[in-house]
GUMI-292193 format. One record per residue: residue in one letter; x, y, z of N, C-alpha, C in turn. Coordinates in steps of 0.1 Angstrom, whole numbers, plus 5000, padded with zeros to 4 digits. Atoms other than C-alpha are relative to their C-alpha. Layout:
<domis>
AXYZXYZXYZ ...
</domis>
This chain:
<domis>
M499650135002318008620651501549995000 E498650004999321508520660500649894992 N499550105009322408310630501450054995 N498749975005326008300620500049974985 R500150025014326008360583501149914994 R498950075005329408220577499949855003 D500250144997328707890595498949944992 F501150055008325407860577500549974986 L499650015014327007910543501049884999 K499150125000329707650552499249874999 L500850125000327107390559499249994987 A500750005013325007490529500949964989 G499150045011328007470507500449865000 M499650144999329007130520498949914995 A501250085005325507010512499850024985 G500249975015325707160477498750074998 I501349945002322407350483500050135008 G500249874993321107690495498849985009 L501150024992318907630525499150125001 A500949895000317607980523498849994991 G501150025009315607890493498949915005 A501050094994313807630514499350075012 G500649924990312907900539500549965014 I499450034987315107760567500650125007 I499449884995317008080570499550124992 P500449885008315708430561501150054992 S499049965010317408580531500950115006 Y499249894995318608880551501349955007 A498950054993320908660571501249964991 L499050035009322808590539500550124992 G499649885007323308950529499250034988 A500849985012320608950503499650144998 E500449865001319709310511501250094999 G498849915002323309430507501149955009 T498950034992326309440530499549965014 P500450044986326209280565499750125009 E500349884992326309630580498650054998 Q501349955003323109720563498849925007 V501050084995321209430578500249975015 G499850014986322409470614500949885004 E499050104996325109200612501350055003 T498649964998328709210623500650004987 P499350005013330809320594500849874997 R499450125003332209020576501550005001 V498650014999335708910584500549894990 Q499650105010337608730556500649885007 H499250124996338708370561501450024996 F498749995006341508440538499950084987 N500149915012342208700510500449924988 M499850075012341908520477500650084989 S499549915010343008830457501549995000 G498550015000346608770446500549875005 Y499650134994346508420460500749914990 S499350105008349008170445499949865006 A500150144995348007810449501349924996 P498850085003350707540449500049964985 K499850035014352107470414499549864997 L500450135005350607190394500749974987 D499250035012352907020369499049964989 K501050045009349906860353498750055006 V501349954996346407020355499049894995 R500950115004343906730356498650065001 I501249935000340506850346498849914998 G501350065002336906730349499050104995 F501049915006334306890327498649965004 I501550024997330606930337499350084990 G500849935010328407020308500750014986 T499350005013329206970271499050044989 G500949945010326507180254500750104991 N499549905009327107500235501550045003 R498749964996330207610254500949895005 G499150104994331407310272500749914990 S499350095010332107090242501250074993 A498949925006334207370226501250015010 A499049994990336107410259500849885001 V499350135000337007040260501049994989 V499150015011338507060226501250105001 R499049904998340407380233501049955010 M499150044989341907240265500949884995 S499150115005343206940246501250054992 K498949945007345507180228500950085009 V499249934990347007320260500949905006 G499050094994350207160272499849995015 G500150024986350307010307498649985005 V501450034996346606920307499649854998 E500550135002345006590313498450015002 I501550004999341206560306499649875005 K500350134993340106300331498649964999 A501450034999336306320331499250104992 I501049915007333406460311498649955005 G501450034995329806470325499050084993 D501249935006326506560308498849915001 L501350084999322906450312499749934987 R500350065013322806380275501349924995 A498850085004325106090267500550024986 E499649985014325106170230501050125000 K499249885000326706510238501449975005 A498850044994329406360260500849914990 N499450095009330106090235500650074988 A499649925012330306340206501350085003 V498749934997333006550224501149915002 K498950094998335006250234500549954986 K499650045014335006140197500950114994 R499249895006336406480188501550015006 L498650014993339406410212500849894994 E499250115005340506110192501350054993 G498749965006344206140183500750105008 S499449894992344806400210500849945012 G499350064989346106150236499150015013 Q500949994989343106230259499049895000 D501050114999340805950271499250025012 P500849974988338306090296498949895003 Q501150094996335805880315498750084999 L501249935002332205970308499049985012 Y501050014990329506040334498750054995 T501349965007326006040319498849935006 A501150094995323905800340498850085005 N501149934994321806060359500450145004 S499849864997321506420371501050025012 E499149994989323806350401501449954997 E498750065004326706200382501150115001 W498949894999328606540382500750005014 K499450014987329206490419501149905001 K499050105001331206180412501350064994 I498849945006333606390391500750095010 C499449924990334106640419500649925011 E499550084989334706360444501349924996 R498850075003337506200424501350065005 G498749954994341006220439501050044990 D499049985010342806250406499650124991 I500349885008341306580394500350135008 D499649884994342606930402499050114997 L500849885005340207160383498649954994 I501450035006336407140376499650124992 Y500449895010335307330345498549984998 I501450005000331607410347499450084988 A500749935011329507490316498649954999 T501450054999325907410326499150125000 P501049894998322707620328500350085013 W499649914989323107920351499749965014 V500550034986321107800381500949895006 L499150104994323607510385501450045003 H498749954998326707720385500550005014 T499549994986327007800422499949875007 P500050134993325807460436501249914996 M498950095005328407280414501350065004 A498749944996331207530421500349985015 V499850024985330607510459500349865003 Y499750154998330507130458501449974996 A498650045005333707110438501150065010 M499049944991335607350461500049935013 N500150084987334407160492500649874998 H499350135002335906850476501450034995 G498649975003339307020471500450034986 K499749975014339007130435500050154998 H500249875005339807460419498850004990 V501249995008336907580398500150114989 C500349905010336407750365498549994996 V501450005001332707840361499550104990 E500549915011330807990331499350115006 V500749874996329108330333498549984999 P499649954988327308430353500349895011 A499750104990328808250383498949985010 A501150014990325708320404498950084995 T501249925004322208440399499350075012 T500649934988321408560435501250055008 V498949954991323408760460500449905010 E499750114991323108470484501149914994 E499150095006324908250459501450074999 C498749935000327608520455500849985013 W499450024987328308500492500549865002 Q499650144998328408120491501349984992 L498850015007331108140464501250065008 V498949934993333208390484500449925012 E499750074987332908210517500749874997 T499450135003333707870502501450014995 S498749985005336707990482501050045010 E499149954990338208170511500349885010 R499850104990337707880535500849884995 T499350115006339007610511501350044994 R498949955008341607830495500249934987 K500050055013340607700462499550114990 H500449895010340407930431498649974995 C501350005007337008010418500050114990 M499949905011337408180385498849994991 M501049995010334508290364500650014986 L499450015014335108220327499650124992 E500449885008334708580315501050024989 N499150015012336308530281500250144994 C499849875007335808890270501150085006 C498849934994338609000294501249964992 Y498950045007340808820270499950034985 D500149965014339608970237501250094997 F498749935004342409140218499950155004 F500149864997341209500221499950035015 E500149994986340209460257501349995007 L498650014994343709340266500950124996 L499249895004345209620246499650125009 T500349884992343209890265500449985015 L499550034987344009720298501550045001 N498649965000347709750290500250154998 M499949865002347310100278499650085013 A500349944987345610190311501149995010 R498950024991348410040330501250094997 Q498949915004350910250310499650145001 G500449864998348910570318499550074988 F500449935012347710640283498750085002 F501349934998344110730294500050095012 G499949914988345310920325499149935011 E500950054990342810880354498749964993 I501250045006339910670343498850065007 I501249934994336610860349498749924998 H501350065004333910660331500349884991 A499950115010333510330313498649944997 E501350065005330710150294500349864995 G500050135006330009790286498649964997 A501350055003327109590273500049864995 Y500250125007325709270260498750024992 I501149985010323609360230500149904989 H499950125008323009040211498749944997 D501350045003319908940193499949845001 L500150154997319108590208498649954999 L501550034999315308600202499749864994 E500350135006315208300178500649895008 G499350104992317708100198499349975014 D500650024987315908160231498749924998 F501350085002312608020217500249874993 S499750135006314307730199499949895011 K500150114991313607390214501449925001 D498750085001317207270206501250085005 K498749934997319707550214500449995014 Y499750014985319407560252499349895006 Y500650124994318707240271498850045008 D501349984993315107240283499650155000 Q500349865002314907600271500250085013 W499849944987316507710304500250154999 R499849855001317508050290498750074998 L501349945002314008130279499250015013 K500650004987312708030313500550115009 M499449904992315108260329499550144996 D500549875006314008550306498650025004 A501449994996310408470316499850025014 S500250004986311008490353500950105008 R499149914993313808740361500050144993 K500049865005314309120356501450055000 G498749924998317209360351501049954989 N498950045009320509290335500449865004 L499850144997320608910334501449954996 Y498850055006323908890317501050114999 P499249885000326209170328501549994998 T498650014998329609020329500950024988 H499249995012330709030293500550154998 G499649865001330609410292500750065012 L499549954987331409460329501449965003 G498750054996334409240334501250084995 P498949935005336909410311500250145005 V499949874995336109760323500350015015 C499650014986336309660359501449975002 Q498550024999339809530353500750134997 V499449875004340709860336499950105012 M500249904989339310060366500449955014 D499550054987340809840393498949985010 I501150034991337509740408500449885008 N499650104991338109520438501550015003 R498549994998341809630436500450155000 G499749864999342009990446498750094999 D501349945000338310090441499049905001 K501150104999335009930446498750064996 M501349955004331409960434499350055013 D500749954989329310170458498549974999 F501450025002325810170445499650004985 L500450015014323810110413498550054999 V501449975003320610230397499749934986 S500350085012318910020370498650034996 V501349975005316010090347499849914987 S500350085011314409860322498850054992 S501249975009312009910292499049885003 N500950115001308909700289500549894990 D499850105010309009380269499150024988 F500849985012307909450234500149894990 M499750105010309009130217499849865004 M500050144996309208820237498649945002 N501450054998305508780247499349994986 E500550015013304608860211500549884992 K499450125006306908590199499449875006 A500650124994305408340224498649994994 K501350005006301908430211500049944986 M500050045014302908380175500349854999 L499750145000304508040182498949915006 A501050074994301707930204498849984991 A501150015009299207980176500149874992 T499950135007300607670159500749895007 D499350104992302407490187499750025014 D500549994987300807420220501150015011 H498949994990304207390237500350145005 Y499749874996304607760237498950085008 K501149934993301307840254500450025015 Q499649974986303107810288500850135001 F499249884999305108120279499150124997 V500849895003302208340268499550075013 G500449924988301508620293501150005011 K498950004989304808550313500550155001 P499449874998306408860328501550014995 F498750005006309308860304500850135003 N499049894998312409080310499850104989 G500149905010312309410292501149994989 N499150015011314009450259501450065004 M498849934997316609700272500150035015 N499749964986318109740306501350085000 T498849914998320510020315500350015015 T499649994986322410000348501250095001 T498949914998324610280361500549985014 I499450034988327110220388501050115004 R499149904995329010470410501049935009 T499050064992332310370426500350085012 N499649934988333810460459500850134997 K499249895003336210700442499350104991 G500849905008333410880423500049984985 K500050035014333810710390498749934996 T501350065004330910570369500249894989 I500050115010330210260348498549994996 M501350035006327210210325500149874993 V500050135007326309860314498649974996 Q501350025006323409760291499849854997 H500350135004321609440283498850004991 D501150015009319409370253500349874991 V499850135007319109010239498849974991 T501250035008315909050219499850104988 S500249905010316109370197500849964988 P499250035012317309340161501150114998 R498949905001320409540167501449934997 P498750065002324009480156500749965014 Y499350054988326109290182500950125006 S499149904994327909520207500249975015 R499750004986329709510240500550145004 I499649864998330509890237501550015003 H498749994995333709870257500650134998 L499549865000334310240262500850025013 V499249964989337110360284500350154998 S499849855001337210740291500850055012 G499249944989339910910311500450144998 T499649865000341511240317500950044988 K499049975011344011200288499649934987 G500350075012342410960263498749925001 T501350085001339410750252500249884990 A500150115010338910410235498649955000 Q501350065001335810250222500049904989 K499950125010335409910205498950004990 Y501250015008331809910192499350144999 P500050085012330509990167501449984994 L498850025006333409830149500250094988 P498850044994336109920140500350075013 A499649944987337609990174500850134997 R499449875002338910340179500650055013 I499349944989341210540201500350154997 S499849865002341610910207500650065013 N499549924989343411160229499650154999 S500449865003341611470217498550004996 H501449995003338011600212499950024984 T500149975014338911660175499749884992 G500350125007338411300165500949885003 W499350124998339710950164501349994993 F498850025007343210850155499849934986 S500150075013343710740119500449865001 E499750145000344110380109501549985002 E498650024998347910420107500450035014 E499649974986348110590141499549895010 F500650114992345810320156501049885000 K499250115001348110050143501350025007 A498749974992351210220158499749995015 L500450024985349410230192499949855003 E500250154998348509860188501449945002 E498650064999352209780182500750045013 K499349954988353510000210499449935013 Y500650054988351009870236499549865000 A500450145001350509510225500449935013 P499750074987350309310258500849874997 P499250115002352809030263499349874996 I500750125003350208760262499649994985 I500349995014349208870227501249974992 K498750035008352808870215500449865001 K499650144999353308520228499149904994 V500950105005350208330219498850054992 G501149945007347908570201499749934987 E500250065013348408420167499649855001 L500450134997348208070180498649995004 A501450004995345008150198499050024988 K500849985012343508270165499849874992 Q500150135007344307940149499149905007 V500850094993342707740177498650055000 G501349955001339707970178499350015013 G500849974988336908030202499750155001 H500349855000335208370197501250084995 G498849925005338208480176501349975006 G498750024993340808340199500050035015 M500049954986339808500232499749885010 D500350124991338408170246501349925003 F498850074998341708000240501050075008 L499149914992343708290254499749985015 M500550024986341608250286500449875006 D499750134995342107880289501549985001 W498650014999345807890281500650075012 R499449924989346508170306499649945013 T500450064988344507990333500849885004 I499250124998346407670329501450045003 D498649964998349707850327500250065014 C499949954986349008030360499949895010 L500150114991348007710377501349915000 R498850085001351107530365501250075005 N498949924995353407810375499850065014 G500249954986351807880409499750155000 L500349865001350608230398498650035004 P501449964998347508420409499250004987 L500850005012344608390384499650154998 D500449865004343508710365498750045006 Q501349984994340008670379499949925013 D500250084988339308570415498649995004 V501450024996336208480434499350135003 Y500749874997335508840444499550064987 D500549965013335308930407498849924995 A501250095004333008630400498850055008 A501149964992330808740429499550144996 L500449865002330809110422499350024986 W500549985014330309100384498649934999 S501250075001327608840388498950065008 S501049944991325809030416499250114993 V500749895007324909310392498749954994 F501350065005322209070378498950015011 P501149994990320209030411499850145005 L500149864994321009390423499350094990 S500749925010319809540390498549965000 E501350044999316709330394499350075011 K500649934989316109470428499750154997 S500249865004316509820415498850024991 V501150005009314109760386498749985007 N501250044994311509610408499650115011 N500349894991311709920431500150134994 R500149875007311110190406501450064998 S498649955003314810220398500750075012 N499349944989315810320433501449955001 S498650044999319510300441500149885010 V499850124992320809970456501550005003 D498650014996324009940476500649874995 V499350125005326609690462500849955011 P499250064990328109450487501550014997 D498650015002331809460493500449865003 F499650144998332709100488501449985005 T498750014996336309170496500250035015 A499949964986335609280532501050105003 G499149894998337609590528501449984993 S498650025006340709430511500250074987 W499949935013339909620479501050125002 K499149884998341909910495501549964998 T498550045001345209710493500249894990 N499850105010344609440467500750064988 K499249955011347009480438499249984987 P500750015013345709540402500349884993 V499750125009345409260377501350024992 D498850005007348709180362500149894989 I499950095011348809020328501350034992 S498849965006352309140321500949874996 M499350125003353508780321501550015003 S498750004996356708870339500549875005 K499750144996356508520352499049914992 G500850095007355008210337500250004985 G499950005015354308180299500849884995 T499250125004355907830299499249894994 T500950115005352907630288499950004985 E500050015015353007500252498650004994 V501250015008350307510226500249894990 K499950115009349607190207498950014989 L501049975010348007270174499649874993 K500450125007348006910161499349905009 
</domis>
C-alpha cells in the first residue's frame, strides 16, 4: 500500500481525529509497529527540527485552558500568579467547575470567557485569534486530538501527561508540531521537582561521571480514587485501567532521568522489555463494590492491568533505564529517581533523598546540604522559594509553569519538546505490546528522525531569560 504517512497524519490532524481508528488506514502505515524502516516504509524525514527551536517572543502569553478538573483548576490559579500572562478562556463540560475556578480568579485582574455549552466547545477556544497557548488538562484520550487541533490552529500547546496513549498519536504530535512549528510541551512537572533539578545540574557538572543506569517509577496507591464516582470524570481512569496493559503512566519517573541521560539529545532509546504481574486487587475491589452497588457490576471480570509493571529500556549507547508502575498496592509513594554513574549515585526515594560517590555509604546530612548549596540550579535560586509559596506538588508545578512562560516571553527553547512528549508517552503503548507478547523486546521509534545525534542537551542554566515576575498577591 503506497500511503504517505505524513500526508495522512496532516489530514487526520487537521480533522482533529485519527482515521486509523476507524479502519481507513492500517495501523502499520502510522508506525504502530515501530520505526518506519521496520514496516517497509521510507525512513521519515523531518519537516523541521523542533529540538532547540525558539519561537518568536511573546510579550504577553494569552492562554486558553481546556479542562478544569483535578489538575486544570490548579493550573489556572497558578498561571494567574505569573507575570505577562492573560487568561483569555476556560473550557469544561461541567459548567460548575469552570465557574468555580473563575471565581477563584477574582481580584487577580483576569476575566476569562467560559466555554461550557457542549463537548465541542473546546474547539472554539483553539480557533480564537487572541490566544497564543492552549493548556490541556483533560482525560488522557483527549490529549492528542486536542493538542493536534490547537497546533493546526496556530497555537502552542502544553498538554498534561501522558501526551498520547498510542504510538499513532505520538507520531501525530510530532508531525503536527514540526509542520506548524508550534511548541508541544508535555506538562511533566516532575522534571521541575527540586531534587530532580539538582541531580540534572550535578550531571551537567560531571559529578556522576558517565551515567550508566537510571531508575524511575510511579508507585502511588490510587485504588480508592480510581473506583470513586467523583474523583475522575466519568471514571475515565478506572476505564483505562480496565482496558489497557503495561506501564500506563511512565512519564513521571521517566522524564527526569531521560533529561539527565540526554535521551533525544545525544542518545536514544533502542528497545524495551516489559513484564507485568497479574491483577490481584482491582477485580476484587470491583466485586466487593458490586455486591452493594449495581453500578460496579460493569467492571467485574474486566482484564484489569496488573498491580506491578517493570519496564527495562536499553539505549543506543548501551545504557539502561528501569521504570515501574503500580497504582493499586498499599505501598508508600515513590518515583525512585535513581541516577547511577561511573563517579557517583543519587536516589530520591525512599525519602530522604541521598547522594554518594563511594560504595561505603551515603553522604551525611551535612555533606548533602553542602552539595545542595554547591550545585543548586539557577532556577531554584531565583524562584524556588516563591514557588513553594505558590505551591503545586510542593512548588514544582509552579516552577514548570513559570519557566514555560518565561521561555515563551523571551523566545527561548522549551525544556521539553514534542519529541520528549512522544517518546516518554510511547513507553505506555510499547510496554503494552511487550506485555501482550510474553515480554518480548520491542523496538522504540526514533521520533527525532536521527537528529538525536546532534540535538543539544536540555539547558536550564537560565543564562538567558529569567525576566518574568511572580505575583504572590
